[in-house]
C-alpha positions in Angstrom: 6.6 -25.1 15.5 2.8 -25.8 16.4 2.5 -22.1 17.0 3.7 -21.3 13.4 1.4 -23.7 12.1 -1.5 -22.4 14.0 -0.5 -18.8 12.9 -0.3 -19.9 9.3 -3.7 -21.4 9.3 -5.4 -18.4 11.1 -3.7 -16.4 8.3 -5.2 -18.5 5.5 -8.4 -18.3 7.2 -8.4 -14.5 7.4 -7.1 -14.2 3.7 -9.7 -16.5 2.3 -12.6 -14.5 3.9 -10.8 -11.1 2.8 -10.5 -12.5 -0.8 -14.1 -13.8 -0.9 -15.7 -10.3 0.4 -13.4 -8.5 -2.2 -14.4 -10.5 -5.2 -18.1 -10.4 -4.4 -18.1 -6.9 -3.7 -16.1 -6.2 -7.0 -18.5 -8.4 -9.2 -21.6 -6.8 -7.7 -20.0 -3.3 -8.6 -19.0 -4.2 -12.0 -22.2 -6.0 -13.2 -24.5 -3.1 -12.1 -22.4 -0.6 -13.9 -22.3 -0.2 -17.6 -18.7 -0.4 -18.5 -16.8 1.9 -21.0 -16.5 0.3 -24.4 -18.2 -2.9 -22.8 -14.9 -3.9 -21.2 -15.9 -5.3 -18.1 -12.6 -7.1 -17.7 -10.8 -3.9 -17.3 -13.5 -2.2 -15.0 -13.4 -5.4 -12.9 -9.7 -5.2 -12.6 -9.7 -1.5 -11.7 -12.5 -1.8 -9.1 -10.8 -5.1 -7.6 -7.5 -3.6 -7.2 -9.1 -0.2 -5.9 -11.0 -2.0 -3.3 -8.0 -3.9 -2.5 -6.1 -0.7 -1.9 -8.9 0.7 0.2 -9.9 -2.4 2.3 -6.5 -4.4 2.3 -3.8 -2.0 3.4 -5.0 -1.6 7.1 -6.3 -5.5 7.3 -3.4 -6.9 5.5 -0.6 -4.8 6.8 -1.2 -6.8 10.2 0.1 -10.0 8.2 3.1 -8.8 6.6 1.8 -9.2 2.9 4.6 -8.7 0.4 5.1 -9.4 -3.3 1.4 -10.0 -4.1 0.4 -11.5 -7.4 -3.2 -11.1 -8.3 -4.6 -12.6 -11.7 -8.1 -11.5 -12.8 -10.1 -12.1 -15.7 -13.5 -12.2 -17.3 -15.0 -14.7 -19.7 -18.3 -14.1 -21.5 -20.8 -16.9 -22.7 -23.6 -16.4 -25.2 -26.0 -18.7 -23.3 -26.1 -21.4 -20.6 -25.2 -24.3 -22.9 -22.1 -22.2 -23.8 -21.4 -21.8 -20.1 -21.9 -25.2 -19.2 -19.6 -26.4 -22.0 -17.0 -23.6 -21.4 -17.5 -22.2 -24.7 -16.5 -18.7 -24.1 -15.9 -15.8 -26.6 -12.3 -16.2 -28.2 -9.9 -13.2 -28.7 -10.1 -11.7 -32.0 -7.2 -10.6 -34.2 -7.5 -7.1 -36.0 -4.6 -5.7 -37.9 -2.3 -8.4 -36.2 -3.0 -7.2 -32.9 -5.0 -9.8 -30.5 -7.8 -8.3 -28.7 -9.7 -9.7 -25.7 -13.4 -10.1 -26.4 -15.5 -7.4 -24.6 -18.8 -7.9 -23.1 -20.9 -6.1 -25.6 -24.1 -8.0 -25.9 -22.7 -10.6 -23.5 -25.2 -11.4 -20.8 -23.3 -14.3 -19.2 -19.9 -13.5 -17.5 -17.6 -15.5 -15.6 -15.2 -13.6 -13.4 -12.0 -15.2 -12.2 -9.6 -14.5 -9.5 -6.3 -16.1 -8.6 -4.3 -14.8 -5.7 -0.8 -16.5 -5.2 -0.3 -17.0 -1.7 3.0 -16.7 0.1 3.6 -18.1 3.4 4.7 -15.7 6.3 7.1 -18.5 7.7 8.0 -21.3 5.0 6.3 -24.5 6.6 8.0 -27.6 4.8 4.9 -29.9 5.2 2.4 -27.4 3.7 3.2 -26.7 0.1 2.6 -23.3 -1.5 0.5 -24.9 -4.2 -1.8 -26.1 -1.6 -2.5 -22.8 -0.4 -2.6 -21.2 -3.7 -5.5 -23.5 -4.9 -7.6 -22.2 -2.2 -7.5 -18.5 -3.6 -8.9 -19.3 -7.0 -12.4 -18.0 -7.3 -15.0 -18.0 -10.0 -18.3 -16.0 -10.1 -21.0 -16.4 -12.7 -23.3 -13.7 -13.1 -25.7 -12.1 -15.5 -24.6 -8.7 -16.6 -27.1 -6.0 -15.5 -26.8 -3.9 -18.5 -26.5 -6.7 -21.1 -29.3 -9.0 -19.6 -31.7 -8.1 -22.4 -29.5 -10.3 -24.6 -29.5 -13.4 -22.3 -30.3 -16.5 -24.1 -31.7 -19.6 -22.5 
C-alpha cells in the first residue's frame, strides 16, 4: 500500500506540473492573439485542448489517463476594482438565447481551468475531492489586443 501511495503522489506531482505548464502556455498564446469575434474563451478552449493533445498523449499515456473531464472558462472585468470585487461581465439574452460575454473591449481577463482528477488506484484515505482541488487554476492577465481599453 505504501508503494501505491508513493506512486499516486508522484502522479499528482507530474499532473500538477503538466497542467501548470499547459494553462500558462495556452493563456500566453491566447492573450497575444486577436480572437475571432473577440471570443477569447473559445480560443482558449481550442488552444488548450490542442496543446493537450500535442503534449499530453506521450506524457500522460504513461500514467493511464482515462475519462478526463476538463472545464475551462474566461471571465472579463472592466477595471481592477471590478476584478477585486469579482464583478465580471454577465451573460446577455438575445432573442431568448443566452450568450456568454465576449472579450471585446475587455482588457482584463481571468482564465480558469478545472481538471477532475481520477486516481489510478483508489486509495480510501485520500479523497478524490482533495486531489481535484489541486487542479483548479486561475490566471489573470491583460489582453494584448484589448489593452488600450484598460481602466485603472
